[in-house]
C-alpha positions as CSV (number, residue, x, y, z in Angstrom):
1,M,0.0,0.0,0.0
2,L,2.8,2.4,0.8
3,D,4.5,1.9,-2.5
4,S,1.7,3.7,-4.3
5,Y,3.0,7.0,-2.7
6,Y,6.6,6.6,-3.7
7,R,6.7,8.6,-6.9
8,E,4.6,11.4,-5.3
9,L,6.8,11.5,-2.2
10,L,10.0,11.4,-4.3
11,N,8.8,14.4,-6.4
12,F,8.0,16.3,-3.2
13,L,11.4,15.5,-1.7
14,T,13.3,16.4,-4.9
15,R,11.7,19.8,-4.9
16,A,12.5,20.2,-1.1
17,T,16.1,19.1,-1.4
18,G,17.0,20.2,-4.9
19,S,18.7,16.8,-5.4
20,R,17.1,13.6,-6.8
21,Q,19.8,11.5,-5.0
22,R,19.1,13.2,-1.6
23,A,15.4,12.8,-2.2
24,E,15.8,9.1,-2.8
25,D,17.9,8.7,0.4
26,V,15.3,10.6,2.5
27,A,12.4,8.6,0.9
28,Q,14.1,5.3,1.6
29,D,14.7,6.4,5.3
30,A,11.1,7.5,5.6
31,Y,9.8,4.2,4.2
32,L,12.0,2.3,6.7
33,K,10.8,4.4,9.6
34,V,7.2,3.9,8.7
35,L,7.6,0.1,8.0
36,N,9.5,-0.3,11.3
37,L,6.7,1.6,13.1
38,Q,4.1,-0.7,11.6
39,A,6.0,-3.9,12.2
40,P,5.1,-6.1,15.1
41,G,7.2,-5.0,18.0
42,G,7.4,-1.5,16.6
43,E,6.0,1.6,18.3
44,A,2.6,0.9,16.8
45,G,2.9,-2.8,17.7
46,G,1.9,-3.8,14.2
47,A,-1.4,-1.9,14.4
48,A,-2.8,-0.5,11.2
49,V,-2.2,3.1,10.6
50,R,-5.2,5.2,9.6
51,S,-3.4,7.4,7.1
52,P,-0.2,5.8,5.9
53,R,0.4,8.7,3.4
54,A,0.2,11.3,6.1
55,L,2.6,9.2,8.3
56,L,5.0,8.8,5.4
57,Y,5.0,12.5,4.7
58,A,5.5,13.4,8.4
59,A,8.4,11.0,8.6
60,A,10.0,12.5,5.5
61,R,9.5,16.1,6.7
62,N,11.1,15.1,10.1
63,L,14.0,13.5,8.3
64,L,14.5,16.6,6.2
65,I,14.5,18.8,9.4
66,D,17.0,16.5,11.1
67,R,19.3,16.6,8.0
68,H,19.1,20.4,7.9
69,R,19.9,20.7,11.6
70,R,22.9,18.4,11.2
71,E,24.2,20.3,8.3
72,Q,23.8,23.6,10.1
73,A,25.5,22.3,13.2
74,R,28.5,20.9,11.3
75,P,31.0,23.7,10.8
76,Q,32.3,24.0,7.3
77,L,36.1,24.4,7.7
78,D,38.6,24.7,4.9
79,I,41.7,22.6,5.5
80,A,43.7,25.8,5.7
81,D,41.6,27.1,8.6
82,I,42.1,24.0,10.8
83,E,45.0,25.6,12.7
84,L,42.9,28.7,13.3
85,A,40.1,26.6,14.7
86,A,42.2,25.4,17.6
87,P,41.3,26.9,21.0
88,A,43.5,29.8,22.0
89,H,44.5,28.1,25.2
90,C,46.4,25.3,23.4
91,E,49.9,24.9,24.5
92,P,52.5,25.9,21.9
93,E,53.8,22.3,21.6
94,R,50.3,21.0,20.9
95,R,49.8,23.7,18.3
96,L,53.1,22.8,16.6
97,A,52.3,19.1,16.7
98,A,48.9,19.8,15.1
99,R,50.4,22.0,12.5
100,Q,52.9,19.3,11.6
101,Q,50.2,16.7,11.5
102,L,48.2,18.9,9.2
103,A,51.2,19.4,6.9
104,L,51.7,15.6,6.8
105,L,48.0,15.1,5.9
106,E,48.2,17.8,3.2
107,R,51.3,16.1,1.7
108,T,49.6,12.7,1.9
109,I,46.5,14.0,0.2
110,A,48.6,15.9,-2.5
111,G,50.4,12.6,-3.2
112,L,47.2,10.6,-3.9
113,P,46.5,9.8,-7.6
114,P,44.5,12.7,-9.1
115,R,41.1,11.0,-9.3
116,C,41.5,9.5,-5.8
117,R,42.5,12.9,-4.4
118,Q,39.5,14.6,-6.1
119,A,37.0,12.2,-4.7
120,F,38.6,12.3,-1.3
121,V,38.6,16.1,-1.1
122,L,35.0,16.4,-2.4
123,F,33.8,13.9,0.2
124,K,35.9,14.8,3.3
125,L,36.4,18.5,2.9
126,E,33.5,19.7,0.8
127,G,30.9,17.3,2.3
128,L,29.4,16.0,-1.0
129,S,27.6,12.7,-1.0
130,Q,29.1,9.7,-2.8
131,A,26.3,9.9,-5.3
132,D,27.0,13.6,-6.0
133,I,30.7,12.9,-6.4
134,A,30.0,10.0,-8.8
135,R,27.8,12.2,-10.9
136,E,30.3,15.1,-10.9
137,M,33.3,12.8,-11.7
138,G,31.4,10.6,-14.2
139,I,32.2,7.4,-12.3
140,S,30.3,4.8,-10.3
141,R,29.5,5.1,-6.6
142,N,31.6,2.0,-6.0
143,M,34.6,3.7,-7.6
144,V,34.0,6.8,-5.5
145,E,33.8,4.6,-2.3
146,K,37.1,2.9,-3.3
147,H,38.8,6.3,-3.9
148,I,37.6,7.5,-0.5
149,I,38.8,4.4,1.3
150,N,42.2,4.6,-0.4
151,G,42.5,8.2,0.7
152,M,41.6,7.4,4.2
153,L,44.0,4.5,4.4
154,A,46.8,6.6,3.0
155,C,46.2,9.2,5.7
156,K,45.9,6.6,8.4
157,R,49.2,5.0,7.3
158,A,51.0,8.3,7.2
159,L,49.8,9.2,10.7
160,E,50.8,5.7,12.0
161,Q,54.3,6.0,10.4
162,E,54.7,9.4,11.9
163,E,53.7,8.1,15.3
164,G,56.2,5.2,15.1
165,R,59.1,7.6,14.6
């Protein structure tokens, strides 16, 4: 019964988010929320819902609000501003260590293969979704995920090597 509202909900969410991919993500989450609510043992205890369409839209709106709040709460820092974001009371040694660690990460990221670096920077620093990155770069989401993982592993290895010295 819920699937009859999918296209309508998707169109609503696409207009609200400005992104078909984000709309699909929110729609999927809304459906999961409603299905879990209706399942035996869920909040509604498997009871029938009077207006599944209204419940679906309410869940989707709440998810949109939650996403918006998370995005507003997450500070958008440029990698060059990380040093400035450190509290003023930091000890000089800690600030120096942080600056050195940042320089190491910048060198590591700069040393990644170009496509890997591009995907990693778009994901970690610019906050784009994997789907948006895939669309922008013209590659599959799986390839984007592999690039991000390779970038993260390279950074982790560089930090571990530095720690071992």
